[in-house]
ROBARO-943230 format. One record per residue (C-alpha): residue in one letter; x, z, y. Coordinates in steps of 0.05 Angstrom, whole numbers, padded with zeros to 5 digits, always signed. Example, Ala and Ser with C-alpha at 12.3 -4.5 7.8 and 13.67 -1.06 7.14 Angstrom:
! residues 2
a+00246+00156-00090s+00273+00143-00021
***
This chain:
! residues 732
m-01945-00268+01855d-01989-00264+01794v-02035-00204+01787p-02058-00181+01718a-02132-00189+01705d-02144-00115+01697q-02111-00100+01764s-02153-00154+01798a-02216-00125+01769r-02197-00055+01792a-02184-00082+01862v-02253-00112+01864t-02285-00049+01836q-02255-00007+01892r-02285-00052+01945t-02358-00037+01927p-02397+00028+01920p-02391+00064+01852g-02444+00043+01802t-02454-00026+01834a-02469-00081+01785r-02419-00137+01792r-02406-00205+01765a-02345-00250+01767r-02333-00283+01833r-02339-00358+01834r-02297-00406+01875r-02337-00465+01904p-02306-00529+01877t-02286-00585+01924g-02346-00628+01942e-02399-00576+01924a-02447-00558+01980p-02441-00489+02012p-02497-00438+02003l-02532-00461+02066p-02514-00534+02078h-02520-00561+02149h-02568-00620+02147l-02573-00670+02203q-02647-00684+02215t-02654-00757+02199s-02711-00769+02247g-02664-00758+02305v-02615-00808+02276r-02670-00859+02265w-02693-00851+02337l-02621-00858+02362v-02611-00922+02322a-02678-00950+02345a-02664-00935+02418a-02593-00963+02414v-02617-01027+02381l-02674-01037+02432v-02629-01024+02492a-02576-01070+02464l-02628-01125+02452t-02655-01114+02523v-02587-01124+02553a-02572-01184+02509v-02638-01219+02524f-02650-01202+02597a-02580-01193+02627r-02579-01266+02651g-02647-01260+02684l-02709-01299+02665r-02674-01352+02625g-02671-01375+02553l-02697-01324+02503a-02720-01279+02560v-02772-01332+02578d-02797-01335+02506v-02804-01259+02502t-02839-01257+02569v-02888-01312+02549a-02906-01274+02485d-02912-01207+02522d-02956-01237+02577a-03001-01269+02525v-03015-01199+02496v-03027-01171+02566r-03076-01226+02583w-03112-01217+02516l-03121-01142+02526g-03140-01151+02599g-03190-01204+02580l-03229-01160+02532q-03300-01149+02556a-03342-01088+02542p-03384-01041+02585g-03339-00988+02615l-03276-01015+02582v-03237-01021+02647g-03255-00950+02663v-03227-00928+02595w-03163-00966+02609r-03157-00931+02677v-03168-00862+02646l-03114-00875+02595a-03066-00900+02649v-03078-00836+02689l-03043-00798+02632s-02977-00828+02656s-02990-00824+02730w-02938-00790+02773w-02986-00735+02790v-02993-00717+02716i-02918-00725+02701n-02896-00683+02761g-02950-00631+02747l-02931-00625+02674t-02857-00620+02692l-02871-00565+02743v-02913-00525+02694l-02858-00533+02641v-02804-00508+02689l-02846-00448+02710a-02863-00431+02638l-02790-00433+02617l-02772-00388+02676a-02827-00339+02657l-02805-00339+02584r-02732-00333+02604r-02712-00393+02563f-02657-00411+02611r-02616-00452+02561h-02677-00495+02546l-02690-00502+02621i-02619-00526+02634v-02627-00578+02579v-02693-00601+02609l-02662-00611+02678v-02601-00647+02651v-02642-00692+02606a-02688-00710+02664q-02628-00733+02704l-02598-00771+02645v-02663-00807+02630t-02670-00826+02704v-02600-00853+02705l-02608-00893+02641a-02677-00921+02655e-02674-00930+02730n-02601-00943+02745v-02575-00976+02681v-02626-01012+02638g-02674-01032+02695p-02621-01064+02740i-02590-01101+02681a-02656-01129+02656q-02686-01142+02725r-02753-01158+02694p-02814-01168+02740r-02884-01146+02722p-02927-01188+02675f-02942-01257+02704g-03009-01290+02710v-03050-01226+02707a-03083-01181+02759i-03047-01113+02761r-03101-01061+02766t-03062-00995+02766g-03004-00965+02802w-02932-00987+02788g-02863-00986+02818g-02795-01016+02807w-02772-01060+02751a-02819-01068+02692l-02767-01057+02636p-02767-01001+02616s-02833-00974+02640l-02812-00913+02681q-02878-00877+02675v-02882-00885+02599t-02809-00863+02595f-02821-00799+02634v-02887-00781+02600a-02853-00787+02532t-02794-00745+02557a-02840-00692+02585l-02881-00687+02520v-02819-00682+02476a-02792-00628+02523v-02857-00589+02516l-02854-00594+02440y-02782-00569+02435t-02786-00514+02488l-02856-00485+02481v-02883-00502+02411p-02856-00463+02351e-02824-00503+02295g-02868-00516+02235r-02941-00535+02229w-02956-00529+02303r-02898-00573+02324d-02915-00624+02270v-02986-00628+02297g-02959-00632+02367k-02915-00691+02349w-02976-00730+02326v-03014-00711+02389a-02955-00732+02433t-02949-00797+02396g-03023-00810+02407l-03019-00794+02481v-02958-00839+02493g-02990-00895+02453l-03056-00890+02489t-03027-00887+02559a-02981-00946+02542l-03042-00985+02517g-03079-00970+02581r-03021-00994+02625v-03012-01058+02585a-03087-01073+02588l-03087-01062+02664g-03028-01111+02672a-02976-01061+02697d-02930-01064+02636a-02916-01110+02578p-02909-01089+02505t-02834-01095+02507d-02831-01051+02569v-02869-00993+02538l-02833-01000+02471v-02764-00992+02502a-02790-00938+02548a-02818-00897+02490a-02753-00904+02451i-02712-00878+02510g-02762-00825+02529v-02764-00795+02459t-02692-00804+02437m-02654-00771+02494p-02692-00705+02497l-02697-00703+02421l-02622-00708+02411a-02607-00660+02469f-02652-00605+02442r-02629-00613+02370l-02556-00612+02393f-02557-00557+02446t-02618-00515+02427p-02627-00523+02351s-02687-00486+02325e-02648-00447+02273v-02606-00418+02329f-02654-00417+02388p-02723-00411+02355i-02786-00417+02395v-02822-00352+02380y-02874-00310+02416r-02867-00247+02375r-02827-00189+02404g-02754-00188+02387r-02687-00215+02408a-02668-00288+02403a-02604-00266+02368h-02643-00245+02306l-02647-00301+02255d-02700-00308+02201v-02670-00285+02135g-02725-00312+02092g-02733-00381+02061p-02670-00423+02050r-02626-00375+02090g-02648-00316+02047v-02633-00355+01983a-02565-00374+02012i-02548-00301+02029r-02562-00280+01957r-02523-00337+01927g-02464-00327+01975l-02460-00252+01960e-02461-00264+01885d-02410-00321+01886q-02362-00296+01938l-02366-00219+01933g-02391-00212+01862v-02451-00168+01877i-02522-00179+01852v-02572-00175+01909e-02641-00145+01899e-02667-00145+01970v-02645-00167+02041k-02681-00138+02101p-02668-00136+02176f-02645-00068+02199g-02634-00035+02267l-02655-00096+02307s-02669-00057+02370g-02596-00037+02379s-02566-00105+02364a-02563-00164+02412g-02503-00203+02386s-02519-00212+02312t-02573-00203+02259p-02562-00135+02225l-02584-00130+02152r-02593-00077+02099i-02574-00107+02032k-02598-00073+01968v-02551-00089+01910k-02564-00079+01837g-02531-00019+01804d-02543+00048+01771p-02569+00073+01817p-02581+00014+01866t-02539+00020+01929h-02541-00009+01998l-02492-00050+02038f-02494-00067+02112g-02491-00140+02134k-02483-00174+02202l-02505-00246+02203y-02468-00288+02255a-02487-00360+02274k-02466-00410+02327g-02521-00384+02372h-02487-00316+02375l-02421-00351+02392r-02455-00390+02448a-02490-00328+02474d-02423-00292+02476r-02394-00349+02517w-02451-00349+02567y-02449-00274+02572k-02375-00272+02587l-02382-00330+02636g-02436-00292+02674r-02393-00229+02676e-02335-00269+02702l-02377-00299+02757l-02404-00232+02778y-02343-00187+02769g-02283-00228+02751r-02253-00233+02681l-02236-00165+02651e-02181-00157+02600d-02187-00196+02535e-02255-00226+02551k-02237-00296+02530p-02293-00323+02486f-02283-00340+02413n-02276-00413+02395t-02310-00411+02327v-02358-00367+02288r-02305-00360+02233r-02256-00329+02283l-02310-00282+02309v-02324-00255+02239q-02251-00253+02220q-02238-00211+02283e-02290-00159+02264d-02268-00156+02191y-02196-00146+02214a-02218-00093+02265l-02254-00054+02209r-02190-00053+02168v-02149-00030+02228c-02198+00026+02241r-02196+00046+02168d-02120+00049+02169a-02122+00090+02233g-02166+00143+02199l-02227+00130+02241p-02296+00147+02212s-02319+00074+02210p-02352+00033+02155t-02310+00009+02097p-02304-00068+02101h-02323-00109+02039g-02305-00178+02066f-02349-00233+02092v-02389-00290+02062e-02390-00362+02085l-02460-00391+02087t-02448-00454+02128p-02376-00473+02144e-02360-00460+02217r-02433-00445+02231e-02459-00383+02195y-02423-00324+02164l-02445-00256+02137l-02399-00195+02148v-02409-00141+02094t-02391-00068+02103e-02408+00001+02078f-02479+00024+02095f-02486+00094+02124d-02547+00121+02088n-02588+00177+02122a-02550+00168+02188t-02584+00179+02256e-02566+00147+02322l-02531+00196+02369g-02586+00189+02421e-02636+00219+02371a-02594+00272+02338p-02578+00344+02359v-02508+00351+02387d-02467+00413+02372e-02394+00429+02383q-02374+00396+02317i-02406+00330+02339i-02373+00336+02408d-02305+00349+02376d-02315+00290+02329g-02332+00243+02386l-02273+00264+02427g-02229+00261+02365i-02250+00189+02354i-02225+00171+02424r-02160+00209+02411r-02149+00171+02346l-02163+00105+02381w-02112+00122+02435d-02060+00143+02384a-02070+00078+02345g-02065+00037+02409l-02138+00014+02406a-02199+00010+02451h-02269+00004+02424r-02297-00027+02488d-02370-00013+02471i-02380+00063+02465k-02455+00075+02469p-02507+00116+02430a-02526+00057+02386n-02455+00052+02360l-02448+00127+02345l-02484+00154+02283v-02493+00225+02259r-02494+00241+02184d-02487+00309+02152g-02466+00339+02219r-02408+00290+02230l-02402+00233+02279l-02389+00161+02255l-02366+00100+02293i-02395+00030+02281d-02395-00040+02311v-02321-00051+02322a-02328-00126+02332f-02294-00127+02400i-02241-00074+02389q-02177-00088+02426a-02106-00074+02404r-02056-00051+02457p-02108-00049+02512s-02097-00032+02584p-02099+00041+02605w-02163+00025+02643r-02197+00004+02578q-02177+00068+02543a-02199+00111+02601v-02268+00077+02601d-02277+00093+02527l-02264+00167+02540a-02313+00172+02598n-02367+00133+02560m-02359+00179+02500m-02367+00240+02543l-02429+00211+02576c-02460+00195+02508l-02447+00266+02483a-02475+00296+02547l-02541+00259+02538r-02559+00308+02482s-02517+00366+02507s-02491+00386+02575p-02433+00360+02619d-02402+00429+02624r-02401+00438+02548v-02372+00369+02536y-02320+00378+02591q-02296+00445+02563r-02288+00415+02493a-02253+00354+02522l-02200+00397+02554r-02176+00416+02484q-02156+00344+02469f-02145+00311+02537s-02113+00331+02602v-02150+00338+02668e-02113+00277+02693e-02137+00235+02634i-02209+00257+02643t-02205+00244+02718e-02178+00174+02704g-02235+00161+02656f-02290+00176+02707a-02253+00137+02760a-02256+00076+02715a-02325+00084+02683r-02375+00059+02733g-02421+00000+02741l-02405-00056+02693a-02357-00012+02653l-02417+00026+02624p-02454-00009+02567s-02524-00029+02587q-02557+00017+02536l-02519+00077+02564r-02539+00058+02635h-02612+00053+02615l-02611+00121+02580l-02578+00154+02640r-02632+00126+02685a-02687+00147+02637q-02663+00219+02638g-02664+00220+02714r-02597+00256+02716d-02533+00233+02747l-02487+00256+02691h-02429+00218+02721a-02435+00259+02785e-02442+00323+02745f-02377+00309+02708t-02340+00292+02772r-02362+00358+02803l-02328+00394+02745l-02262+00360+02760p-02212+00396+02805t-02203+00334+02847p-02257+00280+02856p-02233+00215+02824q-02218+00155+02867p-02259+00097+02838i-02219+00041+02805r-02240-00027+02831i-02264-00074+02776q-02280-00134+02820r-02225-00184+02805w-02216-00250+02840s-02175-00305+02809p-02168-00381+02820r-02212-00391+02759r-02268-00348+02786v-02264-00382+02854g-02267-00450+02820l-02327-00429+02777w-02365-00406+02839a-02348-00471+02875l-02375-00509+02815v-02439-00468+02814v-02450-00478+02888a-02438-00553+02881l-02488-00557+02823l-02540-00518+02863a-02530-00563+02923l-02538-00625+02878a-02601-00597+02847g-02628-00580+02916s-02614-00650+02942i-02648-00681+02881i-02710-00638+02890a-02712-00651+02964g-02705-00725+02953s-02760-00725+02901v-02810-00693+02948a-02790-00731+03010s-02846-00774+03038n-02805-00828+03071e-02821-00899+03050a-02752-00915+03025g-02758-00858+02975k-02808-00896+02932t-02789-00929+02866p-02722-00963+02877v-02703-01032+02852n-02630-01022+02838g-02579-01076+02824t-02603-01127+02876s-02582-01148+02946l-02650-01184+02956a-02615-01249+02974c-02661-01308+02987t-02633-01341+02924d-02644-01281+02879l-02710-01299+02846e-02725-01238+02802p-02732-01187+02858l-02769-01238+02901w-02820-01249+02844l-02828-01173+02840q-02840-01169+02915a-02892-01225+02910q-02927-01183+02856s-02928-01122+02901v-02970-01157+02954p-03007-01213+02916s-03040-01239+02979a-02976-01250+03019s-02958-01323+03030l-02886-01304+03048v-02838-01250+03023p-02778-01225+03062c-02707-01233+03037v-02636-01224+03062r-02613-01289+03093a-02543-01268+03114l-02505-01203+03125p-02461-01203+03188v-02399-01160+03187g-02416-01086+03184w-02486-01095+03153s-02502-01076+03081v-02564-01069+03037g-02577-00995+03028r-02639-00993+02985v-02695-01036+02960t-02760-01005+02936v-02820-01042+02908n-02887-01012+02891d-02958-01039+02885g-02982-01053+02955r-02915-01050+02992s-02841-01066+02989v-02787-01035+03032l-02717-01061+03047t-02668-01013+03080l-02604-01039+03112n-02546-00997+03137h-02493-01011+03190d-02423-00981+03187r-02424-00963+03261a-02498-00961+03281g-02516-00914+03223d-02556-00913+03158a-02626-00943+03157a-02608-00983+03219l-02661-01035+03198v-02721-01019+03154v-02764-01078+03133r-02833-01066+03103l-02879-01117+03070t-02953-01100+03066a-03018-01138+03064g-03032-01122+03137c-03006-01085+03198d-03028-01065+03268p-02982-01091+03323g-03018-01051+03377g-02976-01042+03439a-02928-01097+03419v-02917-01161+03458e-02925-01228+03424g-02866-01273+03430p-02840-01339+03402s-02830-01344+03327p-02772-01382+03297i-02814-01398+03235a-02877-01439+03235g-02939-01402+03211i-02914-01333+03233r-02939-01295+03293h-02883-01252+03321y-02894-01187+03360q-02841-01140+03388r-02842-01070+03418t-02779-01039+03448e-02785-00964+03442s-02719-00939+03473s-02654-00967+03499t-02616-00907+03526g-02553-00869+03513g-02519-00927+03479g-02572-00931+03425f-02629-00979+03413s-02697-00974+03378a-02749-01028+03370t-02803-01051+03322w-02826-01122+03311y-02883-01149+03269d-02886-01216+03233q-02957-01234+03214f-02974-01291+03166p-03031-01309+03120g-03044-01251+03071g-02987-01206+03094c-02945-01174+03148v-02872-01154+03153t-02857-01094+03198s-02784-01087+03218r-02761-01021+03248l-02694-01025+03283h-02659-00959+03300l-02587-00963+03323t-02551-00898+03339t-02500-00936+03379d-02502-01006+03407p-02462-01007+03472n-02467-01081+03488g-02529-01101+03448e-02488-01138+03395f-02520-01103+03335a-02591-01113+03360a-02577-01187+03368q-02552-01191+03297a-02612-01158+03265p-02660-01219+03268q-02606-01261+03235v-02607-01216+03173l-02679-01227+03154g-02706-01290+03123f-02770-01311+03087t-02787-01346+03021t-02855-01378+03011r-02900-01359+02953a-02906-01433+02937a-02831-01438+02928l-02831-01377+02883r-02889-01405+02843e-02852-01470+02833a-02787-01436+02813l-02823-01394+02760s-02858-01455+02731r-02793-01493+02729r-02755-01436+02695s-02808-01429+02641d-02824-01502+02632g-02894-01489+02659r-02910-01432+02611l-02910-01377+02664q-02951-01375+02728l-02943-01327+02785e-03017-01317+02799p-03073-01300+02750g-03117-01357+02728a-03066-01410+02744a-03040-01421+02673
***
């Protein structure tokens, strides 16, 4: 219904302290920006577009192998590589090598380890989780998606003078060095001038190490360009999405991460929001009582008036909502979900809950702050709750406690019980003393119609808080005037461990007194503790998920540090068939002197290709058997080998000297090693069959392996490129 203007004005007047200067409230028109607009940082969008375009072009050009436009791009890339590699100056090659070292695996792994240890030491666990997840995502995208699709060998016609592994596109080492540097910037470097400088330094380091690798023949310009785009974009988007600086700032000053900076644009937005939405004129906004707040940014707001008055504000942002979710998840894992501990879905609902709770407390006659509403700064992201400010009030833990204070505290619990409420966070920081009376604040998580356990916990916590500055006997005697012995006994049976707020537990330990035990000795009958550990299908499922994630992380770490040969850089997406030219060219580049390269000629029933790894100086092919076990046959190409102890036998291929050594043939299994030596190379084949009852599998193993000559590969490359690409340097 319509309300006369004078009545509306009187309603507004009653909501603010007497003498406060006011102005008409202003409704924000449709389309007008809120006080603190949420801006997407365009640099992240630009990087996302650039990476998406480059990856899409990579797939479009190279998905069919070295054909068509892929040949033209490779010819242009290799021309740049040859030009850089051909530059002559004293010490220039040494400079290239130093630059390439910046992206060596030693540097990347060392930087990653230091970053992880630093984040653990600084307790930036959310940033650490993002780092670990991003590392896995980058690995999957670069190593398991883009690389196998493109299947691009290393630059042709040049001598490769530094370490490399796997497919060339994208360059794995440039990808990971870019990822590591971005992670350092967004987890260790504060936003602002230092991070801006760090971005230029990181850009220079990535550019220089990429230049060094191109000049040394390991990568081509396209390889490092796509690698840099992937390595920058994925961590950049992850950190801006899951650890935005305005919510999770990188700071090294003392203080809680929950406390937001209220200067700059946010400070201007607070003033504008208060004037437009609550009609008060702000003179000053300052943080207040930060030491007792971990779930919001408390503020003291000085408003214009005669005389000027103060209001109390609690600034909530998405970071506080996320912190609340993580906190409740951790409690559920450790203790099971207690009543009404479901996290809030939005910041708006969190603020609405506290504003509603303040009004319920006011209606119940509790000595709590008068609510004045809340201000929207950024829709669904930041809100400011405004209440009465208790001037000249002292925290209970620092004030003298007499019988009036004790009666007030116990009376607060009685009023809560009578109104069907539970505060759920009774601690000294939420109890203030002013003019000899006790006041109750921070009712954000008050619960209507709680369980008896919740109400009993409130009573015991209040008695413990009062006894900190008094004595258990005195508090107990005053409590008997408002509560029965049974109710007090129930309270101390419930209030233990997690049921006590952390501040109260710390103060009890600091005093060196077991106040809980002193109270229980005053009771006629010792209370039987109420169990708070609660198991549920959800808690069991969460623990199963945590164990699975830890096992996965452990397997990843164990795999990354394993020293077995097949754990080197994988070449995914290939079966290494003798007709599959791209992986055969890559193998030929790994051992430039080898006149032959191994390939898979045929796979009898039961055999499968497990893994192919190619690095400078060696290539390894691992084959599995469904009955004889994984890694039943491991084939290794190197420039040379020592067949000592092996017996030379006939070779089915001309130009190859064949040696064989049978190591064991007992218990139904079979192990043997044979060596195939040829000009410039050697293939070592290790056969290990866990079961081979009639020798069938051992007889099949030699049929799997075939050879392709370097001359055939050279001719195939020349034919594919119309003579523009040559396998060996100096042959163009």
